[in-house]
PDBQT receptor file of N, H, CA, C and O in Angstrom, charges set to zero:
ATOM      1  N   MET A   1      91.570 123.650 111.427  1.00  0.00    +0.000 N 
ATOM      2  CA  MET A   1      91.278 122.335 110.906  1.00  0.00    +0.000 C 
ATOM      3  C   MET A   1      91.014 121.414 112.096  1.00  0.00    +0.000 C 
ATOM      4  O   MET A   1      91.809 121.359 113.034  1.00  0.00    +0.000 OA
ATOM      5  N   SER A   2      89.908 120.700 112.053  1.00  0.00    +0.000 N 
ATOM      6  H   SER A   2      89.262 120.745 111.291  1.00  0.00    +0.000 HD
ATOM      7  CA  SER A   2      89.549 119.808 113.150  1.00  0.00    +0.000 C 
ATOM      8  C   SER A   2      90.329 118.497 113.046  1.00  0.00    +0.000 C 
ATOM      9  O   SER A   2      90.993 118.219 112.047  1.00  0.00    +0.000 OA
ATOM     10  N   PHE A   3      90.226 117.707 114.109  1.00  0.00    +0.000 N 
ATOM     11  H   PHE A   3      89.687 117.933 114.920  1.00  0.00    +0.000 HD
ATOM     12  CA  PHE A   3      90.920 116.417 114.121  1.00  0.00    +0.000 C 
ATOM     13  C   PHE A   3      90.396 115.500 113.029  1.00  0.00    +0.000 C 
ATOM     14  O   PHE A   3      91.167 114.767 112.410  1.00  0.00    +0.000 OA
ATOM     15  N   ARG A   4      89.091 115.534 112.787  1.00  0.00    +0.000 N 
ATOM     16  H   ARG A   4      88.464 116.129 113.289  1.00  0.00    +0.000 HD
ATOM     17  CA  ARG A   4      88.525 114.676 111.736  1.00  0.00    +0.000 C 
ATOM     18  C   ARG A   4      89.040 115.065 110.359  1.00  0.00    +0.000 C 
ATOM     19  O   ARG A   4      89.321 114.194 109.535  1.00  0.00    +0.000 OA
ATOM     20  N   GLU A   5      89.167 116.358 110.101  1.00  0.00    +0.000 N 
ATOM     21  H   GLU A   5      88.939 117.065 110.770  1.00  0.00    +0.000 HD
ATOM     22  CA  GLU A   5      89.727 116.806 108.819  1.00  0.00    +0.000 C 
ATOM     23  C   GLU A   5      91.193 116.412 108.714  1.00  0.00    +0.000 C 
ATOM     24  O   GLU A   5      91.644 115.964 107.660  1.00  0.00    +0.000 OA
ATOM     25  N   THR A   6      91.936 116.576 109.799  1.00  0.00    +0.000 N 
ATOM     26  H   THR A   6      91.569 116.939 110.655  1.00  0.00    +0.000 HD
ATOM     27  CA  THR A   6      93.342 116.178 109.810  1.00  0.00    +0.000 C 
ATOM     28  C   THR A   6      93.470 114.682 109.572  1.00  0.00    +0.000 C 
ATOM     29  O   THR A   6      94.364 114.235 108.853  1.00  0.00    +0.000 OA
ATOM     30  N   ASN A   7      92.587 113.921 110.169  1.00  0.00    +0.000 N 
ATOM     31  H   ASN A   7      91.860 114.284 110.752  1.00  0.00    +0.000 HD
ATOM     32  CA  ASN A   7      92.596 112.478 109.969  1.00  0.00    +0.000 C 
ATOM     33  C   ASN A   7      92.391 112.131 108.503  1.00  0.00    +0.000 C 
ATOM     34  O   ASN A   7      93.120 111.308 107.949  1.00  0.00    +0.000 OA
ATOM     35  N   GLN A   8      91.393 112.761 107.869  1.00  0.00    +0.000 N 
ATOM     36  H   GLN A   8      90.801 113.429 108.319  1.00  0.00    +0.000 HD
ATOM     37  CA  GLN A   8      91.088 112.463 106.476  1.00  0.00    +0.000 C 
ATOM     38  C   GLN A   8      92.193 112.924 105.523  1.00  0.00    +0.000 C 
ATOM     39  O   GLN A   8      92.497 112.241 104.546  1.00  0.00    +0.000 OA
ATOM     40  N   ARG A   9      92.786 114.068 105.805  1.00  0.00    +0.000 N 
ATOM     41  H   ARG A   9      92.540 114.623 106.600  1.00  0.00    +0.000 HD
ATOM     42  CA  ARG A   9      93.762 114.648 104.871  1.00  0.00    +0.000 C 
ATOM     43  C   ARG A   9      95.197 114.202 105.118  1.00  0.00    +0.000 C 
ATOM     44  O   ARG A   9      96.001 114.192 104.186  1.00  0.00    +0.000 OA
ATOM     45  N   VAL A  10      95.541 113.829 106.365  1.00  0.00    +0.000 N 
ATOM     46  H   VAL A  10      94.888 113.837 107.122  1.00  0.00    +0.000 HD
ATOM     47  CA  VAL A  10      96.939 113.545 106.683  1.00  0.00    +0.000 C 
ATOM     48  C   VAL A  10      97.148 112.122 107.185  1.00  0.00    +0.000 C 
ATOM     49  O   VAL A  10      97.974 111.388 106.643  1.00  0.00    +0.000 OA
ATOM     50  N   LEU A  11      96.411 111.730 108.207  1.00  0.00    +0.000 N 
ATOM     51  H   LEU A  11      95.740 112.326 108.647  1.00  0.00    +0.000 HD
ATOM     52  CA  LEU A  11      96.711 110.468 108.883  1.00  0.00    +0.000 C 
ATOM     53  C   LEU A  11      96.407 109.239 108.037  1.00  0.00    +0.000 C 
ATOM     54  O   LEU A  11      97.203 108.300 108.018  1.00  0.00    +0.000 OA
ATOM     55  N   ILE A  12      95.291 109.222 107.345  1.00  0.00    +0.000 N 
ATOM     56  H   ILE A  12      94.644 109.985 107.360  1.00  0.00    +0.000 HD
ATOM     57  CA  ILE A  12      94.966 108.059 106.508  1.00  0.00    +0.000 C 
ATOM     58  C   ILE A  12      95.970 107.900 105.361  1.00  0.00    +0.000 C 
ATOM     59  O   ILE A  12      96.483 106.799 105.161  1.00  0.00    +0.000 OA
ATOM     60  N   PRO A  13      96.273 108.973 104.594  1.00  0.00    +0.000 N 
ATOM     61  CA  PRO A  13      97.302 108.800 103.556  1.00  0.00    +0.000 C 
ATOM     62  C   PRO A  13      98.685 108.446 104.122  1.00  0.00    +0.000 C 
ATOM     63  O   PRO A  13      99.451 107.731 103.475  1.00  0.00    +0.000 OA
ATOM     64  N   LEU A  14      99.008 108.939 105.319  1.00  0.00    +0.000 N 
ATOM     65  H   LEU A  14      98.386 109.520 105.844  1.00  0.00    +0.000 HD
ATOM     66  CA  LEU A  14     100.282 108.606 105.946  1.00  0.00    +0.000 C 
ATOM     67  C   LEU A  14     100.346 107.117 106.274  1.00  0.00    +0.000 C 
ATOM     68  O   LEU A  14     101.373 106.478 106.046  1.00  0.00    +0.000 OA
ATOM     69  N   ALA A  15      99.270 106.566 106.800  1.00  0.00    +0.000 N 
ATOM     70  H   ALA A  15      98.436 107.086 106.985  1.00  0.00    +0.000 HD
ATOM     71  CA  ALA A  15      99.224 105.135 107.104  1.00  0.00    +0.000 C 
ATOM     72  C   ALA A  15      99.317 104.302 105.824  1.00  0.00    +0.000 C 
ATOM     73  O   ALA A  15      99.997 103.277 105.799  1.00  0.00    +0.000 OA
ATOM     74  N   GLN A  16      98.644 104.734 104.774  1.00  0.00    +0.000 N 
ATOM     75  H   GLN A  16      98.091 105.567 104.794  1.00  0.00    +0.000 HD
ATOM     76  CA  GLN A  16      98.725 104.015 103.497  1.00  0.00    +0.000 C 
ATOM     77  C   GLN A  16     100.144 104.064 102.938  1.00  0.00    +0.000 C 
ATOM     78  O   GLN A  16     100.665 103.063 102.446  1.00  0.00    +0.000 OA
ATOM     79  N   GLY A  17     100.752 105.224 103.018  1.00  0.00    +0.000 N 
ATOM     80  H   GLY A  17     100.328 106.037 103.417  1.00  0.00    +0.000 HD
ATOM     81  CA  GLY A  17     102.127 105.367 102.540  1.00  0.00    +0.000 C 
ATOM     82  C   GLY A  17     103.105 104.508 103.327  1.00  0.00    +0.000 C 
ATOM     83  O   GLY A  17     104.035 103.939 102.755  1.00  0.00    +0.000 OA
ATOM     84  N   LEU A  18     102.902 104.412 104.637  1.00  0.00    +0.000 N 
ATOM     85  H   LEU A  18     102.147 104.874 105.102  1.00  0.00    +0.000 HD
ATOM     86  CA  LEU A  18     103.774 103.580 105.459  1.00  0.00    +0.000 C 
ATOM     87  C   LEU A  18     103.624 102.107 105.103  1.00  0.00    +0.000 C 
ATOM     88  O   LEU A  18     104.609 101.368 105.098  1.00  0.00    +0.000 OA
ATOM     89  N   MET A  19     102.405 101.675 104.805  1.00  0.00    +0.000 N 
ATOM     90  H   MET A  19     101.606 102.275 104.809  1.00  0.00    +0.000 HD
ATOM     91  CA  MET A  19     102.208 100.285 104.371  1.00  0.00    +0.000 C 
ATOM     92  C   MET A  19     102.943 100.024 103.050  1.00  0.00    +0.000 C 
ATOM     93  O   MET A  19     103.624  99.010 102.901  1.00  0.00    +0.000 OA
ATOM     94  N   ILE A  20     102.801 100.934 102.110  1.00  0.00    +0.000 N 
ATOM     95  H   ILE A  20     102.248 101.759 102.231  1.00  0.00    +0.000 HD
ATOM     96  CA  ILE A  20     103.465 100.767 100.810  1.00  0.00    +0.000 C 
ATOM     97  C   ILE A  20     104.980 100.794 100.972  1.00  0.00    +0.000 C 
ATOM     98  O   ILE A  20     105.687  99.984 100.373  1.00  0.00    +0.000 OA
ATOM     99  N   PHE A  21     105.481 101.734 101.787  1.00  0.00    +0.000 N 
ATOM    100  H   PHE A  21     104.907 102.392 102.274  1.00  0.00    +0.000 HD
ATOM    101  CA  PHE A  21     106.927 101.811 102.024  1.00  0.00    +0.000 C 
ATOM    102  C   PHE A  21     107.439 100.538 102.683  1.00  0.00    +0.000 C 
ATOM    103  O   PHE A  21     108.534 100.075 102.361  1.00  0.00    +0.000 OA
ATOM    104  N   GLY A  22     106.664  99.963 103.603  1.00  0.00    +0.000 N 
ATOM    105  H   GLY A  22     105.775 100.338 103.865  1.00  0.00    +0.000 HD
ATOM    106  CA  GLY A  22     107.071  98.711 104.248  1.00  0.00    +0.000 C 
ATOM    107  C   GLY A  22     107.165  97.566 103.262  1.00  0.00    +0.000 C 
ATOM    108  O   GLY A  22     108.081  96.747 103.347  1.00  0.00    +0.000 OA
ATOM    109  N   ILE A  23     106.231  97.497 102.328  1.00  0.00    +0.000 N 
ATOM    110  H   ILE A  23     105.488  98.162 102.259  1.00  0.00    +0.000 HD
ATOM    111  CA  ILE A  23     106.278  96.437 101.316  1.00  0.00    +0.000 C 
ATOM    112  C   ILE A  23     107.480  96.621 100.396  1.00  0.00    +0.000 C 
ATOM    113  O   ILE A  23     108.177  95.659 100.073  1.00  0.00    +0.000 OA
ATOM    114  N   VAL A  24     107.717  97.863  99.977  1.00  0.00    +0.000 N 
ATOM    115  H   VAL A  24     107.150  98.644 100.239  1.00  0.00    +0.000 HD
ATOM    116  CA  VAL A  24     108.881  98.138  99.122  1.00  0.00    +0.000 C 
ATOM    117  C   VAL A  24     110.171  97.840  99.875  1.00  0.00    +0.000 C 
ATOM    118  O   VAL A  24     111.101  97.268  99.306  1.00  0.00    +0.000 OA
ATOM    119  N   ALA A  25     110.238  98.221 101.149  1.00  0.00    +0.000 N 
ATOM    120  H   ALA A  25     109.482  98.686 101.611  1.00  0.00    +0.000 HD
ATOM    121  CA  ALA A  25     111.434  97.960 101.958  1.00  0.00    +0.000 C 
ATOM    122  C   ALA A  25     111.663  96.466 102.114  1.00  0.00    +0.000 C 
ATOM    123  O   ALA A  25     112.807  96.013 102.137  1.00  0.00    +0.000 OA
ATOM    124  N   LEU A  26     110.609  95.712 102.219  1.00  0.00    +0.000 N 
ATOM    125  H   LEU A  26     109.680  96.080 102.200  1.00  0.00    +0.000 HD
ATOM    126  CA  LEU A  26     110.739  94.264 102.369  1.00  0.00    +0.000 C 
ATOM    127  C   LEU A  26     111.232  93.606 101.087  1.00  0.00    +0.000 C 
ATOM    128  O   LEU A  26     111.959  92.614 101.143  1.00  0.00    +0.000 OA
ATOM    129  N   CYS A  27     110.852  94.138  99.948  1.00  0.00    +0.000 N 
ATOM    130  H   CYS A  27     110.262  94.943  99.902  1.00  0.00    +0.000 HD
ATOM    131  CA  CYS A  27     111.187  93.512  98.663  1.00  0.00    +0.000 C 
ATOM    132  C   CYS A  27     112.545  93.923  98.113  1.00  0.00    +0.000 C 
ATOM    133  O   CYS A  27     113.066  93.251  97.223  1.00  0.00    +0.000 OA
ATOM    134  N   GLN A  28     113.130  94.995  98.609  1.00  0.00    +0.000 N 
ATOM    135  H   GLN A  28     112.707  95.541  99.332  1.00  0.00    +0.000 HD
ATOM    136  CA  GLN A  28     114.412  95.434  98.064  1.00  0.00    +0.000 C 
ATOM    137  C   GLN A  28     115.556  94.708  98.781  1.00  0.00    +0.000 C 
ATOM    138  O   GLN A  28     115.483  94.510  99.993  1.00  0.00    +0.000 OA
ATOM    139  N   PRO A  29     116.606  94.310  98.065  1.00  0.00    +0.000 N 
ATOM    140  CA  PRO A  29     117.697  93.552  98.681  1.00  0.00    +0.000 C 
ATOM    141  C   PRO A  29     118.935  94.373  99.040  1.00  0.00    +0.000 C 
ATOM    142  O   PRO A  29     119.911  93.792  99.513  1.00  0.00    +0.000 OA
ATOM    143  N   TRP A  30     118.949  95.688  98.841  1.00  0.00    +0.000 N 
ATOM    144  H   TRP A  30     118.156  96.161  98.457  1.00  0.00    +0.000 HD
ATOM    145  CA  TRP A  30     120.175  96.457  98.973  1.00  0.00    +0.000 C 
ATOM    146  C   TRP A  30     120.455  96.973 100.373  1.00  0.00    +0.000 C 
ATOM    147  O   TRP A  30     121.602  96.938 100.820  1.00  0.00    +0.000 OA
ATOM    148  N   VAL A  31     119.447  97.446 101.068  1.00  0.00    +0.000 N 
ATOM    149  H   VAL A  31     118.515  97.475 100.705  1.00  0.00    +0.000 HD
ATOM    150  CA  VAL A  31     119.647  98.023 102.393  1.00  0.00    +0.000 C 
ATOM    151  C   VAL A  31     119.085  97.040 103.414  1.00  0.00    +0.000 C 
ATOM    152  O   VAL A  31     117.876  96.828 103.496  1.00  0.00    +0.000 OA
ATOM    153  N   GLU A  32     119.990  96.445 104.190  1.00  0.00    +0.000 N 
ATOM    154  H   GLU A  32     120.972  96.618 104.124  1.00  0.00    +0.000 HD
ATOM    155  CA  GLU A  32     119.576  95.388 105.111  1.00  0.00    +0.000 C 
ATOM    156  C   GLU A  32     118.639  95.894 106.212  1.00  0.00    +0.000 C 
ATOM    157  O   GLU A  32     117.720  95.182 106.615  1.00  0.00    +0.000 OA
ATOM    158  N   VAL A  33     118.864  97.111 106.698  1.00  0.00    +0.000 N 
ATOM    159  H   VAL A  33     119.611  97.690 106.371  1.00  0.00    +0.000 HD
ATOM    160  CA  VAL A  33     118.013  97.651 107.769  1.00  0.00    +0.000 C 
ATOM    161  C   VAL A  33     116.568  97.785 107.292  1.00  0.00    +0.000 C 
ATOM    162  O   VAL A  33     115.642  97.440 108.026  1.00  0.00    +0.000 OA
ATOM    163  N   LEU A  34     116.367  98.282 106.075  1.00  0.00    +0.000 N 
ATOM    164  H   LEU A  34     117.119  98.563 105.479  1.00  0.00    +0.000 HD
ATOM    165  CA  LEU A  34     115.010  98.389 105.543  1.00  0.00    +0.000 C 
ATOM    166  C   LEU A  34     114.394  97.012 105.351  1.00  0.00    +0.000 C 
ATOM    167  O   LEU A  34     113.217  96.802 105.644  1.00  0.00    +0.000 OA
ATOM    168  N   HIS A  35     115.195  96.079 104.858  1.00  0.00    +0.000 N 
ATOM    169  H   HIS A  35     116.151  96.249 104.620  1.00  0.00    +0.000 HD
ATOM    170  CA  HIS A  35     114.686  94.725 104.649  1.00  0.00    +0.000 C 
ATOM    171  C   HIS A  35     114.310  94.076 105.977  1.00  0.00    +0.000 C 
ATOM    172  O   HIS A  35     113.307  93.369 106.069  1.00  0.00    +0.000 OA
ATOM    173  N   ARG A  36     115.117  94.321 106.997  1.00  0.00    +0.000 N 
ATOM    174  H   ARG A  36     115.932  94.895 106.922  1.00  0.00    +0.000 HD
ATOM    175  CA  ARG A  36     114.874  93.720 108.306  1.00  0.00    +0.000 C 
ATOM    176  C   ARG A  36     113.586  94.245 108.947  1.00  0.00    +0.000 C 
ATOM    177  O   ARG A  36     112.855  93.484 109.580  1.00  0.00    +0.000 OA
ATOM    178  N   TYR A  37     113.309  95.534 108.786  1.00  0.00    +0.000 N 
ATOM    179  H   TYR A  37     113.904  96.152 108.272  1.00  0.00    +0.000 HD
ATOM    180  CA  TYR A  37     112.150  96.138 109.437  1.00  0.00    +0.000 C 
ATOM    181  C   TYR A  37     110.960  96.352 108.492  1.00  0.00    +0.000 C 
ATOM    182  O   TYR A  37     110.018  97.062 108.842  1.00  0.00    +0.000 OA
ATOM    183  N   GLY A  38     110.994  95.754 107.315  1.00  0.00    +0.000 N 
ATOM    184  H   GLY A  38     111.760  95.177 107.031  1.00  0.00    +0.000 HD
ATOM    185  CA  GLY A  38     109.900  95.909 106.355  1.00  0.00    +0.000 C 
ATOM    186  C   GLY A  38     108.569  95.400 106.868  1.00  0.00    +0.000 C 
ATOM    187  O   GLY A  38     107.544  96.058 106.693  1.00  0.00    +0.000 OA
ATOM    188  N   ILE A  39     108.570  94.225 107.506  1.00  0.00    +0.000 N 
ATOM    189  H   ILE A  39     109.403  93.690 107.649  1.00  0.00    +0.000 HD
ATOM    190  CA  ILE A  39     107.328  93.670 108.060  1.00  0.00    +0.000 C 
ATOM    191  C   ILE A  39     106.812  94.555 109.180  1.00  0.00    +0.000 C 
ATOM    192  O   ILE A  39     105.609  94.799 109.276  1.00  0.00    +0.000 OA
ATOM    193  N   THR A  40     107.717  95.040 110.031  1.00  0.00    +0.000 N 
ATOM    194  H   THR A  40     108.694  94.842 109.952  1.00  0.00    +0.000 HD
ATOM    195  CA  THR A  40     107.310  95.904 111.138  1.00  0.00    +0.000 C 
ATOM    196  C   THR A  40     106.666  97.186 110.614  1.00  0.00    +0.000 C 
ATOM    197  O   THR A  40     105.629  97.610 111.124  1.00  0.00    +0.000 OA
ATOM    198  N   LEU A  41     107.265  97.799 109.611  1.00  0.00    +0.000 N 
ATOM    199  H   LEU A  41     108.107  97.454 109.196  1.00  0.00    +0.000 HD
ATOM    200  CA  LEU A  41     106.705  99.020 109.027  1.00  0.00    +0.000 C 
ATOM    201  C   LEU A  41     105.339  98.756 108.399  1.00  0.00    +0.000 C 
ATOM    202  O   LEU A  41     104.418  99.562 108.533  1.00  0.00    +0.000 OA
ATOM    203  N   THR A  42     105.217  97.630 107.720  1.00  0.00    +0.000 N 
ATOM    204  H   THR A  42     105.965  96.975 107.612  1.00  0.00    +0.000 HD
ATOM    205  CA  THR A  42     103.940  97.279 107.103  1.00  0.00    +0.000 C 
ATOM    206  C   THR A  42     102.863  97.067 108.163  1.00  0.00    +0.000 C 
ATOM    207  O   THR A  42     101.734  97.528 107.998  1.00  0.00    +0.000 OA
ATOM    208  N   LEU A  43     103.197  96.385 109.231  1.00  0.00    +0.000 N 
ATOM    209  H   LEU A  43     104.115  96.011 109.366  1.00  0.00    +0.000 HD
ATOM    210  CA  LEU A  43     102.222  96.135 110.290  1.00  0.00    +0.000 C 
ATOM    211  C   LEU A  43     101.825  97.416 111.021  1.00  0.00    +0.000 C 
ATOM    212  O   LEU A  43     100.654  97.601 111.351  1.00  0.00    +0.000 OA
ATOM    213  N   ILE A  44     102.782  98.294 111.275  1.00  0.00    +0.000 N 
ATOM    214  H   ILE A  44     103.733  98.143 111.007  1.00  0.00    +0.000 HD
ATOM    215  CA  ILE A  44     102.460  99.575 111.913  1.00  0.00    +0.000 C 
ATOM    216  C   ILE A  44     101.536 100.388 111.013  1.00  0.00    +0.000 C 
ATOM    217  O   ILE A  44     100.573 100.987 111.491  1.00  0.00    +0.000 OA
ATOM    218  N   GLY A  45     101.821 100.412 109.719  1.00  0.00    +0.000 N 
ATOM    219  H   GLY A  45     102.603  99.925 109.330  1.00  0.00    +0.000 HD
ATOM    220  CA  GLY A  45     100.948 101.101 108.777  1.00  0.00    +0.000 C 
ATOM    221  C   GLY A  45      99.567 100.484 108.720  1.00  0.00    +0.000 C 
ATOM    222  O   GLY A  45      98.573 101.205 108.630  1.00  0.00    +0.000 OA
ATOM    223  N   LEU A  46      99.487  99.159 108.769  1.00  0.00    +0.000 N 
ATOM    224  H   LEU A  46     100.295  98.574 108.842  1.00  0.00    +0.000 HD
ATOM    225  CA  LEU A  46      98.195  98.472 108.737  1.00  0.00    +0.000 C 
ATOM    226  C   LEU A  46      97.366  98.791 109.972  1.00  0.00    +0.000 C 
ATOM    227  O   LEU A  46      96.179  99.097 109.860  1.00  0.00    +0.000 OA
ATOM    228  N   VAL A  47      97.976  98.723 111.142  1.00  0.00    +0.000 N 
ATOM    229  H   VAL A  47      98.941  98.475 111.233  1.00  0.00    +0.000 HD
ATOM    230  CA  VAL A  47      97.250  99.038 112.378  1.00  0.00    +0.000 C 
ATOM    231  C   VAL A  47      96.834 100.507 112.374  1.00  0.00    +0.000 C 
ATOM    232  O   VAL A  47      95.711 100.832 112.760  1.00  0.00    +0.000 OA
ATOM    233  N   GLY A  48      97.725 101.390 111.943  1.00  0.00    +0.000 N 
ATOM    234  H   GLY A  48      98.637 101.125 111.630  1.00  0.00    +0.000 HD
ATOM    235  CA  GLY A  48      97.371 102.806 111.861  1.00  0.00    +0.000 C 
ATOM    236  C   GLY A  48      96.218 103.049 110.908  1.00  0.00    +0.000 C 
ATOM    237  O   GLY A  48      95.333 103.855 111.194  1.00  0.00    +0.000 OA
ATOM    238  N   PHE A  49      96.221 102.359 109.777  1.00  0.00    +0.000 N 
ATOM    239  H   PHE A  49      96.940 101.705 109.545  1.00  0.00    +0.000 HD
ATOM    240  CA  PHE A  49      95.134 102.505 108.817  1.00  0.00    +0.000 C 
ATOM    241  C   PHE A  49      93.822 101.992 109.388  1.00  0.00    +0.000 C 
ATOM    242  O   PHE A  49      92.775 102.611 109.197  1.00  0.00    +0.000 OA
ATOM    243  N   MET A  50      93.872 100.865 110.088  1.00  0.00    +0.000 N 
ATOM    244  H   MET A  50      94.722 100.362 110.244  1.00  0.00    +0.000 HD
ATOM    245  CA  MET A  50      92.650 100.318 110.670  1.00  0.00    +0.000 C 
ATOM    246  C   MET A  50      92.072 101.254 111.733  1.00  0.00    +0.000 C 
ATOM    247  O   MET A  50      90.853 101.389 111.841  1.00  0.00    +0.000 OA
ATOM    248  N   VAL A  51      92.923 101.889 112.501  1.00  0.00    +0.000 N 
ATOM    249  H   VAL A  51      93.913 101.779 112.412  1.00  0.00    +0.000 HD
ATOM    250  CA  VAL A  51      92.451 102.810 113.542  1.00  0.00    +0.000 C 
ATOM    251  C   VAL A  51      91.904 104.090 112.915  1.00  0.00    +0.000 C 
ATOM    252  O   VAL A  51      90.826 104.551 113.290  1.00  0.00    +0.000 OA
ATOM    253  N   THR A  52      92.634 104.662 111.970  1.00  0.00    +0.000 N 
ATOM    254  H   THR A  52      93.509 104.288 111.665  1.00  0.00    +0.000 HD
ATOM    255  CA  THR A  52      92.223 105.943 111.409  1.00  0.00    +0.000 C 
ATOM    256  C   THR A  52      90.962 105.842 110.546  1.00  0.00    +0.000 C 
ATOM    257  O   THR A  52      90.222 106.818 110.423  1.00  0.00    +0.000 OA
ATOM    258  N   THR A  53      90.713 104.693 109.956  1.00  0.00    +0.000 N 
ATOM    259  H   THR A  53      91.314 103.900 110.056  1.00  0.00    +0.000 HD
ATOM    260  CA  THR A  53      89.499 104.571 109.153  1.00  0.00    +0.000 C 
ATOM    261  C   THR A  53      88.254 104.399 110.013  1.00  0.00    +0.000 C 
ATOM    262  O   THR A  53      87.141 104.515 109.500  1.00  0.00    +0.000 OA
ATOM    263  N   LYS A  54      88.408 104.128 111.293  1.00  0.00    +0.000 N 
ATOM    264  H   LYS A  54      89.312 104.034 111.710  1.00  0.00    +0.000 HD
ATOM    265  CA  LYS A  54      87.256 104.022 112.199  1.00  0.00    +0.000 C 
ATOM    266  C   LYS A  54      86.753 105.394 112.639  1.00  0.00    +0.000 C 
ATOM    267  O   LYS A  54      85.637 105.499 113.149  1.00  0.00    +0.000 OA
ATOM    268  N   ILE A  55      87.540 106.438 112.454  1.00  0.00    +0.000 N 
ATOM    269  H   ILE A  55      88.446 106.353 112.039  1.00  0.00    +0.000 HD
ATOM    270  CA  ILE A  55      87.138 107.792 112.823  1.00  0.00    +0.000 C 
ATOM    271  C   ILE A  55      86.270 108.335 111.696  1.00  0.00    +0.000 C 
ATOM    272  O   ILE A  55      86.713 108.382 110.548  1.00  0.00    +0.000 OA
ATOM    273  N   PRO A  56      85.044 108.746 112.000  1.00  0.00    +0.000 N 
ATOM    274  CA  PRO A  56      84.158 109.201 110.927  1.00  0.00    +0.000 C 
ATOM    275  C   PRO A  56      84.640 110.494 110.278  1.00  0.00    +0.000 C 
ATOM    276  O   PRO A  56      85.318 111.309 110.904  1.00  0.00    +0.000 OA
ATOM    277  N   ALA A  57      84.280 110.660 109.030  1.00  0.00    +0.000 N 
ATOM    278  H   ALA A  57      83.729 109.999 108.521  1.00  0.00    +0.000 HD
ATOM    279  CA  ALA A  57      84.629 111.876 108.288  1.00  0.00    +0.000 C 
ATOM    280  C   ALA A  57      83.862 113.066 108.867  1.00  0.00    +0.000 C 
ATOM    281  O   ALA A  57      82.801 112.891 109.465  1.00  0.00    +0.000 OA
ATOM    282  N   PRO A  58      84.397 114.268 108.691  1.00  0.00    +0.000 N 
ATOM    283  CA  PRO A  58      83.674 115.439 109.198  1.00  0.00    +0.000 C 
ATOM    284  C   PRO A  58      82.361 115.627 108.435  1.00  0.00    +0.000 C 
ATOM    285  O   PRO A  58      82.277 115.308 107.249  1.00  0.00    +0.000 OA
ATOM    286  N   PRO A  59      81.343 116.143 109.116  1.00  0.00    +0.000 N 
ATOM    287  CA  PRO A  59      80.076 116.358 108.423  1.00  0.00    +0.000 C 
ATOM    288  C   PRO A  59      80.202 117.427 107.357  1.00  0.00    +0.000 C 
ATOM    289  O   PRO A  59      80.925 118.409 107.528  1.00  0.00    +0.000 OA
ATOM    290  N   ARG A  60      79.492 117.231 106.254  1.00  0.00    +0.000 N 
ATOM    291  H   ARG A  60      78.904 116.434 106.116  1.00  0.00    +0.000 HD
ATOM    292  CA  ARG A  60      79.521 118.212 105.167  1.00  0.00    +0.000 C 
ATOM    293  C   ARG A  60      78.673 119.412 105.534  1.00  0.00    +0.000 C 
ATOM    294  O   ARG A  60      77.608 119.282 106.137  1.00  0.00    +0.000 OA
ATOM    295  N   LYS A  61      79.168 120.585 105.160  1.00  0.00    +0.000 N 
ATOM    296  H   LYS A  61      80.033 120.690 104.671  1.00  0.00    +0.000 HD
ATOM    297  CA  LYS A  61      78.409 121.805 105.397  1.00  0.00    +0.000 C 
ATOM    298  C   LYS A  61      77.393 121.987 104.272  1.00  0.00    +0.000 C 
ATOM    299  O   LYS A  61      77.629 121.573 103.136  1.00  0.00    +0.000 OA
ATOM    300  N   GLU A  62      76.281 122.599 104.593  1.00  0.00    +0.000 N 
ATOM    301  H   GLU A  62      76.089 122.935 105.515  1.00  0.00    +0.000 HD
ATOM    302  CA  GLU A  62      75.253 122.823 103.574  1.00  0.00    +0.000 C 
ATOM    303  C   GLU A  62      75.773 123.791 102.519  1.00  0.00    +0.000 C 
ATOM    304  O   GLU A  62      76.452 124.768 102.836  1.00  0.00    +0.000 OA
ATOM    305  N   GLY A  63      75.451 123.511 101.274  1.00  0.00    +0.000 N 
ATOM    306  H   GLY A  63      74.899 122.718 101.017  1.00  0.00    +0.000 HD
ATOM    307  CA  GLY A  63      75.876 124.355 100.182  1.00  0.00    +0.000 C 
ATOM    308  C   GLY A  63      77.203 123.962  99.579  1.00  0.00    +0.000 C 
ATOM    309  O   GLY A  63      77.562 124.470  98.517  1.00  0.00    +0.000 OA
ATOM    310  N   MET A  64      77.950 123.069 100.221  1.00  0.00    +0.000 N 
ATOM    311  H   MET A  64      77.659 122.656 101.084  1.00  0.00    +0.000 HD
ATOM    312  CA  MET A  64      79.232 122.616  99.679  1.00  0.00    +0.000 C 
ATOM    313  C   MET A  64      79.055 121.202  99.156  1.00  0.00    +0.000 C 
ATOM    314  O   MET A  64      78.540 120.330  99.856  1.00  0.00    +0.000 OA
ATOM    315  N   GLU A  65      79.487 120.980  97.919  1.00  0.00    +0.000 N 
ATOM    316  H   GLU A  65      79.906 121.688  97.351  1.00  0.00    +0.000 HD
ATOM    317  CA  GLU A  65      79.377 119.638  97.342  1.00  0.00    +0.000 C 
ATOM    318  C   GLU A  65      80.640 119.250  96.674  1.00  0.00    +0.000 C 
ATOM    319  O   GLU A  65      80.738 118.151  96.129  1.00  0.00    +0.000 OA
TER     320      GLU A  65
């Protein structure tokens, strides 16, 4: 698996998940550590998403659709 395929299949969904987890961590009132670092997690996920979406998708092979 090439880096571009890994980026499309793993890194982009991981960055999206980290953004969502950061928002959920920020909104929950039970665990103070998660609440404290919710903005940081969201920002790390946002920056990761912005970087990973700049990497182009792998070229499609002929005959595969």
